[in-house]
Each structure stands twice: as structure tokens, then as C-alpha cells.
C-alpha positions as CSV (number, residue, x, y, z in Angstrom):
1,M,-16.2,13.0,77.9
2,R,-17.7,10.5,75.2
3,K,-19.4,12.1,72.4
4,G,-22.8,10.7,71.8
5,K,-24.0,10.0,68.0
6,L,-26.8,9.1,66.1
7,T,-26.9,6.8,63.0
8,V,-30.3,5.7,61.2
9,V,-29.6,2.4,59.6
10,G,-32.1,0.9,56.6
11,A,-32.3,-2.5,57.7
12,G,-33.7,-3.5,54.2
13,P,-37.2,-5.3,52.8
14,G,-37.5,-7.7,55.3
15,D,-34.7,-11.0,54.6
16,V,-32.4,-10.3,57.7
17,D,-29.6,-11.0,54.6
18,L,-30.4,-7.9,53.0
19,L,-29.2,-5.9,55.8
20,T,-25.9,-4.3,54.4
21,L,-22.5,-5.0,56.2
22,K,-22.1,-1.1,56.9
23,G,-25.6,-1.8,58.5
24,V,-24.2,-4.6,60.9
25,K,-20.9,-2.9,61.5
26,T,-23.0,0.0,63.2
27,L,-25.3,-2.3,65.0
28,Q,-22.3,-4.0,66.6
29,G,-20.7,-0.7,67.5
30,A,-24.0,0.7,69.0
31,D,-24.8,1.0,72.6
32,V,-28.7,2.1,71.8
33,V,-30.9,0.3,69.1
34,L,-34.2,2.1,68.9
35,Y,-35.9,-0.5,66.2
36,D,-39.5,-0.4,64.0
37,A,-41.8,-2.7,63.8
38,L,-41.0,-3.6,60.3
39,V,-37.6,-4.6,61.6
40,D,-37.3,-8.2,61.9
41,V,-35.8,-8.9,65.9
42,E,-33.3,-11.5,64.5
43,L,-31.0,-8.5,63.2
44,L,-30.8,-7.3,67.3
45,E,-28.3,-9.8,67.5
46,H,-25.9,-8.1,66.1
47,A,-26.2,-5.8,68.9
48,Q,-25.1,-7.6,71.2
49,N,-24.3,-5.3,74.0
50,A,-26.8,-2.4,73.1
51,E,-30.0,-1.4,75.0
52,K,-32.8,-2.1,72.6
53,I,-36.3,-0.3,72.4
54,F,-39.3,-0.9,70.2
55,V,-40.3,2.0,69.0
56,G,-42.6,1.0,66.0
57,K,-46.3,0.7,65.7
58,R,-48.8,-1.9,64.9
59,K,-52.2,-1.7,63.4
60,G,-52.1,2.1,64.7
61,C,-51.0,1.5,67.9
62,Y,-47.6,3.4,69.2
63,A,-45.4,2.2,71.2
64,Y,-44.3,6.0,71.0
65,Q,-45.5,9.0,69.4
66,Q,-42.8,10.6,67.0
67,D,-41.7,13.5,69.3
68,Q,-41.2,10.9,71.8
69,I,-38.9,9.0,69.8
70,N,-37.0,12.3,68.6
71,E,-36.5,13.0,72.6
72,L,-35.5,9.5,73.0
73,I,-32.8,9.9,70.6
74,V,-31.3,13.0,72.6
75,Q,-31.6,11.7,76.2
76,R,-29.6,8.9,74.8
77,A,-27.1,10.8,72.7
78,V,-26.3,13.6,75.5
79,Q,-25.3,11.1,77.4
80,G,-22.4,10.3,75.3
81,L,-24.1,7.0,73.6
82,H,-24.3,5.9,70.1
83,V,-27.7,5.3,69.2
84,V,-28.5,3.5,66.7
85,R,-32.1,4.4,64.5
86,L,-33.1,1.2,62.6
87,K,-35.8,1.1,60.4
88,G,-36.9,-1.2,58.0
89,G,-36.2,-0.4,54.0
90,D,-34.2,2.5,53.3
91,P,-34.4,5.5,55.9
92,F,-34.6,8.1,53.7
93,V,-37.9,6.7,51.5
94,F,-40.8,7.4,53.7
95,G,-39.0,6.6,56.7
96,R,-38.9,9.7,58.6
97,G,-35.1,9.2,59.0
98,A,-34.3,12.8,57.8
99,E,-36.6,14.3,60.2
100,E,-34.8,12.6,63.2
101,M,-31.4,13.2,61.7
102,E,-32.7,17.2,61.6
103,Y,-34.2,17.2,65.5
104,A,-30.6,15.7,66.7
105,A,-28.4,17.6,64.9
106,T,-30.7,20.8,66.1
107,H,-29.6,19.5,69.6
108,G,-25.8,19.4,68.8
109,I,-25.5,15.7,68.2
110,E,-23.4,14.1,65.5
111,V,-25.6,12.2,62.9
112,A,-24.7,9.8,60.1
113,V,-27.1,7.5,57.9
114,V,-26.1,3.9,56.8
115,P,-28.7,3.6,53.7
116,G,-30.7,0.3,53.3
117,I,-31.8,-1.6,50.3
118,S,-35.4,0.2,49.5
119,S,-38.6,-2.3,49.7
120,S,-39.8,-0.3,46.4
121,V,-37.1,-2.1,44.5
122,A,-36.4,-5.0,46.4
123,V,-39.6,-6.7,47.0
124,P,-40.7,-6.5,43.4
125,A,-37.5,-7.9,42.1
126,S,-37.4,-10.7,44.8
127,Q,-40.6,-11.7,42.5
128,H,-39.0,-10.9,39.3
129,I,-40.6,-7.9,38.7
130,P,-38.2,-4.8,37.5
131,V,-39.6,-1.5,38.2
132,T,-38.0,-0.9,34.4
133,K,-37.2,-2.5,31.4
134,R,-36.2,-1.7,27.8
135,G,-39.7,-1.6,25.7
136,S,-41.9,-1.6,28.8
137,S,-41.1,1.0,31.0
138,E,-38.4,3.8,30.9
139,S,-38.9,5.0,34.8
140,F,-40.7,4.7,38.1
141,W,-42.4,6.3,40.4
142,V,-42.5,5.2,44.4
143,I,-45.3,7.0,46.2
144,T,-46.8,6.9,49.7
145,G,-50.6,5.6,49.3
146,T,-51.4,7.5,52.4
147,T,-50.1,11.2,53.5
148,K,-49.8,12.0,57.4
149,E,-53.4,13.4,57.1
150,H,-54.3,10.1,55.8
151,K,-55.9,10.8,52.7
152,L,-54.5,9.3,49.3
153,S,-51.3,11.0,47.9
154,T,-52.7,13.5,44.7
155,D,-48.9,12.3,43.1
156,V,-51.2,8.6,42.6
157,A,-52.9,10.9,40.1
158,L,-50.3,12.2,38.3
159,A,-48.6,9.1,38.1
160,A,-51.5,7.5,36.5
161,K,-51.1,9.7,33.5
162,S,-47.9,8.5,32.5
163,S,-46.1,5.3,31.3
164,A,-43.8,4.7,34.2
165,T,-43.8,2.0,36.4
166,V,-45.8,3.0,39.6
167,V,-45.0,1.6,43.3
168,I,-47.2,2.4,46.2
169,L,-46.2,1.8,49.8
170,M,-48.7,1.9,52.7
171,G,-51.7,2.1,50.1
172,M,-53.9,-0.9,51.0
173,S,-56.8,0.8,53.0
174,K,-56.7,3.2,49.7
175,L,-56.6,0.3,47.2
176,G,-60.1,0.9,45.4
177,E,-59.3,4.7,45.1
178,I,-55.9,4.2,43.7
179,M,-57.5,1.8,40.9
180,N,-60.0,4.0,40.2
181,L,-57.7,6.7,39.3
182,F,-56.0,4.4,36.7
183,K,-59.2,3.4,35.3
184,K,-60.2,7.1,34.6
185,E,-57.1,6.8,32.6
186,G,-58.1,3.7,30.3
187,K,-55.9,1.1,32.1
188,S,-58.2,-1.2,33.5
189,E,-56.1,-4.2,31.7
190,V,-52.8,-2.7,32.8
191,P,-51.3,-5.7,35.0
192,V,-50.9,-5.4,38.9
193,S,-49.1,-6.7,41.5
194,I,-49.9,-6.9,45.4
195,I,-46.7,-8.4,47.2
196,Q,-47.4,-8.9,51.0
197,N,-44.9,-9.2,53.5
198,G,-42.0,-8.7,50.9
199,T,-38.5,-11.3,50.8
200,R,-39.9,-12.8,54.4
201,D,-40.9,-16.6,55.0
202,N,-44.6,-15.4,55.0
203,E,-44.4,-13.5,52.0
204,K,-47.9,-13.4,49.6
205,I,-48.1,-12.4,46.5
206,G,-51.7,-11.5,44.2
207,I,-51.4,-11.1,40.5
208,G,-53.9,-9.3,38.6
209,T,-55.4,-6.3,36.0
210,V,-56.5,-2.6,37.3
211,A,-59.6,-4.0,37.0
212,S,-59.4,-7.4,39.1
213,I,-56.7,-6.7,41.6
214,E,-59.3,-5.9,44.3
215,Y,-61.1,-9.3,44.3
216,K,-57.7,-10.8,44.1
217,A,-56.7,-8.9,47.6
218,R,-59.7,-10.2,49.2
219,E,-59.8,-13.7,47.7
220,Q,-55.9,-14.3,48.8
221,Q,-56.4,-11.9,51.7
222,L,-53.9,-9.4,51.0
223,S,-52.9,-6.5,53.5
224,N,-50.7,-4.6,55.3
225,P,-47.4,-4.5,55.0
226,A,-47.8,-4.5,51.2
227,I,-46.3,-3.2,48.7
228,I,-48.7,-2.1,45.1
229,I,-46.8,-2.3,41.6
230,I,-48.6,-1.3,38.6
231,G,-47.2,-1.7,35.0
232,E,-46.4,-3.7,32.2
233,V,-43.1,-4.7,33.9
234,V,-45.7,-6.9,36.2
235,S,-45.9,-9.3,33.2
236,H,-42.0,-10.1,32.9
237,R,-42.6,-12.3,36.4
238,Q,-45.0,-14.7,34.3
239,S,-42.5,-14.8,31.1
240,I,-39.6,-16.0,33.7
241,L,-41.7,-18.4,34.8
242,D,-43.0,-19.8,31.6
243,I,-39.3,-19.7,30.0
244,Q,-38.4,-21.9,33.3
245,K,-41.4,-24.2,32.9
246,E,-40.4,-24.5,29.3
247,Y,-37.0,-25.5,30.1
248,Q,-37.8,-28.1,32.5
249,Q,-40.1,-29.8,30.3
250,Q,-37.3,-29.8,27.9
251,G,-34.9,-31.5,30.1
252,K,-37.4,-34.0,31.5
253,E,-37.9,-34.7,27.8
254,L,-34.4,-35.4,27.1
255,F,-33.8,-37.5,30.5
256,E,-36.8,-39.7,29.7
257,K,-35.3,-40.2,25.8
258,V,-32.2,-41.1,27.6
259,Q,-33.3,-43.1,29.7
260,I,-35.3,-45.4,27.2
261,H,-32.3,-45.5,24.7
């Protein structure tokens, strides 16, 4: 009798090309794929022969509750099937991948994980924002903006006291509270970026400061799914754009001189 298995796979931040090769190979060998709302359905094409079940949530509406997902994993795996749990970003960064693996393991099911490219690092990087930069930031925090009790994480207040870059996931509903904590630490002029739908075709970005970012978010209609980046490293993006613009201008002027002569 074939033995079942659960493999938790990180789908990456959104761009389908950022799924790892190991992730592709795992999907190709899947019998069942349980996928989340932040996963691009184009990735399911790698699992041609698999049963595909949407188990994500959209705007608070759950296709399945977490305990139902756990039971679904076990139900399929005990039938001798290879179950792939496909999650956005990395499954161990606020993805509940560890919980699902633990539940499956307690039922005697073999478990494995394929790490994914975390949106907490990749989304800022896609907009030329490094989470660390010599002279600007020696470390970074990655924090969930909303706990399971739907409250703001107490770690945000601790992070506001540090000189580190702060990356907050799932924090748009608490944006005002978050900025107030940084204002209390005298950081009203610290740069902030909000990136919605990072690495996707419909990506949107807002740039401001702790003092102005709420206005910018309203002005540009930024909402979840989005990542908030707070720190001096946000300024690096504009530095890169300015350098590129300067070189483009120099190239244009050089071309015009050549044309004249």
C-alpha cells in the first residue's frame, strides 16, 4: 500500500517566476494541492494530474476553517496520496505551515517542507528597498500586524524603539496605530513605504514618512494584501531612481552632441 505524505510548499511573493525549482518539482509529483488565496492559480499548471482544492480566505471569508484544512490533509494522505499544501511567500513566515505539519505528523504522516521566497524580503527588494544596508540598518524585524486575537502585535512597540528596519505584514488595518507608536519614539520623519500586491502585475507602491503615510495610503487607495516597510532603507529606492535618471540624461546629452557633429 502506498504511503501518503504532506509537503508544505512556499509559492513565493506573487510573481509566478519566483517559485523555486524544487517547488515546481514537488507540484509535478502531487496528487492533491491545497492552495491559498495569495497563490497565483497559474502555478497549479505544474500539477497537471492533481486534485486542486482552494482553501484560502478572501476579505475574511473562509473557504475552510483551519481545523477543516488539517482534517482534509490527513484524510487525503491516509489514502496514500501526496498532499501539497501551497502557501504564499514562505510557509514558515506567518504561514501556519508548521502547525499543519505538526498536525499531520501526529497522525503518522510523513511531512516535508519546501521553503519559499518570503514576501517580507522579496517585495521590498523588487522596489529597490533593501531590508539592511551598511550605514542605514544593521538588522530588520518582520512582524505580523494583526495577531490571532485581531490585535496589534506588542512587538511593534519594541521594534519602534530600535534602529532596525521594520517590515510589517498584514498590518494595513492597524496602520494608524502602528504609525502612532513610531511617532511616540520621535520618528515622524522616518521614511515609510507601503507595497500592495508586491511583485505582481497590479503592484502599487506608496512612499511617505511616519507622519504622512496614512494620507498617502488613502490618496493612492492602498489596501491589503500589502507590506509596510519602515526605516531609512526606504530612501535607497529614490537614490537608485535618481542615479538612473542622471545617467539617462547624460546619455541623451551625449547622443545629441554626436548628432550635431
